[in-house]
C-alpha positions in Angstrom: -140.2 -147.5 80.0 -140.5 -151.0 80.7 -142.1 -153.2 78.1 -143.5 -156.6 78.2 -144.1 -158.8 75.0 -145.8 -161.9 75.0 -144.1 -163.8 71.5 -145.8 -167.0 70.6 -142.6 -169.0 68.5 -142.4 -172.5 67.3 -140.9 -174.7 69.3 -137.5 -175.6 67.4 -133.8 -175.0 68.2 -132.4 -171.5 67.9 -135.5 -169.5 68.0 -134.5 -168.2 71.5 -131.1 -167.1 70.0 -133.1 -165.5 67.4 -135.6 -163.7 69.0 -133.1 -162.3 71.8 -130.8 -161.2 68.8 -133.0 -158.9 67.8 -133.1 -156.8 71.1 -129.2 -157.1 71.4 -128.5 -156.1 68.0 -130.3 -153.0 68.8 -128.3 -152.2 72.1 -131.5 -153.2 74.4 -130.6 -155.3 77.6 -133.4 -157.9 78.0 -134.1 -157.4 82.0 -136.0 -160.3 81.9 -137.0 -163.4 79.7 -139.1 -166.5 80.5 -139.8 -169.4 77.8 -141.4 -172.4 77.8 -143.7 -174.8 75.9 -147.4 -173.8 75.7 -150.7 -176.1 75.9 -149.3 -176.8 72.2 -146.1 -178.7 72.3 -145.2 -177.2 68.6 -145.1 -173.6 70.1 -143.5 -172.2 72.9 -144.3 -168.6 74.4 -141.8 -166.1 75.4 -142.4 -163.4 78.1 -139.9 -160.6 77.4 -139.5 -157.6 79.6 -137.1 -154.9 78.1 -136.4 -151.3 79.0 -136.5 -148.5 76.6 -137.7 -146.1 73.9 -141.6 -146.8 73.2 -140.7 -145.7 69.2 -137.8 -148.2 69.3 -139.3 -150.9 70.9 -142.6 -150.6 68.7 -140.1 -151.3 65.6 -138.4 -154.2 67.3 -141.9 -155.5 68.2 -142.5 -155.2 64.0 -139.6 -157.0 63.4 -140.3 -159.9 65.7 -143.4 -160.6 63.9 -141.3 -160.5 60.6 -139.2 -163.6 61.9 -140.3 -167.1 60.1 -140.5 -168.7 63.6 -142.3 -166.1 65.2 -146.3 -166.6 65.2 -147.5 -163.8 67.4 -146.3 -160.9 69.0 -148.0 -158.9 71.5 -147.0 -156.0 73.3 -148.7 -156.4 76.7 -147.5 -153.5 78.4 -150.5 -151.2 78.8 -152.8 -154.5 78.9 -154.6 -155.7 82.1 -152.4 -158.6 83.3 -151.9 -161.2 85.7 -148.2 -161.1 86.7 -145.8 -163.6 88.6 -142.7 -164.3 89.4 -140.9 -167.3 91.3 -138.0 -166.4 93.9 -136.1 -169.2 95.6 -134.0 -167.6 98.6 -131.4 -169.3 100.9 -131.5 -167.4 104.1 -129.1 -167.3 107.2 -131.4 -168.6 110.0 -129.8 -170.3 112.7 -131.7 -171.0 116.3 -131.8 -167.4 117.6 -133.4 -165.8 113.9 -135.2 -168.9 112.9 -138.8 -168.0 114.3 -138.3 -164.2 113.3 -137.4 -165.6 109.8 -140.6 -168.4 109.6 -142.8 -165.0 110.7 -141.7 -162.8 108.0 -142.2 -166.0 105.3 -145.7 -166.3 106.6 -146.9 -162.7 106.0 -145.9 -162.9 102.8 -147.5 -166.3 102.2 -144.2 -168.0 101.4 -143.4 -172.0 101.7 -140.0 -173.3 103.5 -138.8 -175.6 100.8 -135.8 -176.6 102.8 -134.4 -176.5 106.4 -130.8 -176.8 107.4 -129.0 -176.4 110.5 -128.2 -172.8 109.6 -130.4 -171.9 106.8 -133.5 -172.0 105.1 -134.5 -172.2 101.7 -137.6 -169.9 100.9 -140.2 -170.2 98.2 -142.0 -167.0 96.9 -144.1 -166.1 94.3 -146.0 -162.7 93.5 -145.3 -159.7 91.4 -142.3 -157.8 90.9 -143.0 -155.6 93.9 -143.7 -158.3 96.1 -140.4 -160.0 95.5 -138.7 -156.7 96.0 -140.4 -156.7 99.7 -139.5 -160.3 100.6 -136.0 -159.4 99.6 -135.8 -156.7 101.8 -137.2 -157.9 104.6 -135.0 -161.2 104.8 -131.6 -159.5 103.7 -131.0 -158.4 107.6 -130.9 -162.0 108.3 -128.5 -162.5 105.6 -129.1 -163.6 102.1 -126.9 -166.5 101.3 -128.1 -167.2 97.6 -130.9 -165.9 95.5 -132.7 -167.4 92.5 -135.5 -166.2 90.7 -137.4 -166.3 87.5 -138.7 -163.1 85.1 -142.0 -162.3 84.9 -144.7 -164.4 83.3 -147.6 -162.7 82.5 -151.6 -163.3 81.1 -153.8 -160.9 79.8 -156.7 -160.5 82.1 -160.1 -162.0 80.8 -161.5 -164.1 78.0 -159.1 -164.3 74.6 -159.6 -166.2 71.5 -156.8 -168.1 70.6 -157.0 -167.0 67.1 -156.9 -163.2 68.1 
């Protein structure tokens, strides 16, 4: 089962390596990892997606909590969340296919962020299912390059900072 951890950490060098190391030492491949400074510049938030056994990942979560630089660990796997990914796709689009590619980007509410003579760069945001659907739709035209962030997620509703 895929698990999503939201980890609040001290914003200092080496923290990312320590946290990622806990997963790799136990043989887990991190499927997605997004790290960024929070509203407080002294802290960063890590959103980590990893697939594995529930019991073992629960132990990893507990071990994360014991790390000095880790402030708080939340397994938000079963929480109601808002999730997004960002994807940039360079797709082949010459004069004969450009209009069709633009129609697809419209359907998915994507933005065209660069236009070349033989290609377009499309920016897409959404959940994982939407990203997969966009990629599948553009694949027949020839995806030349693809880069995407991992998942970022927030639990829905109001949350007290202290909880």
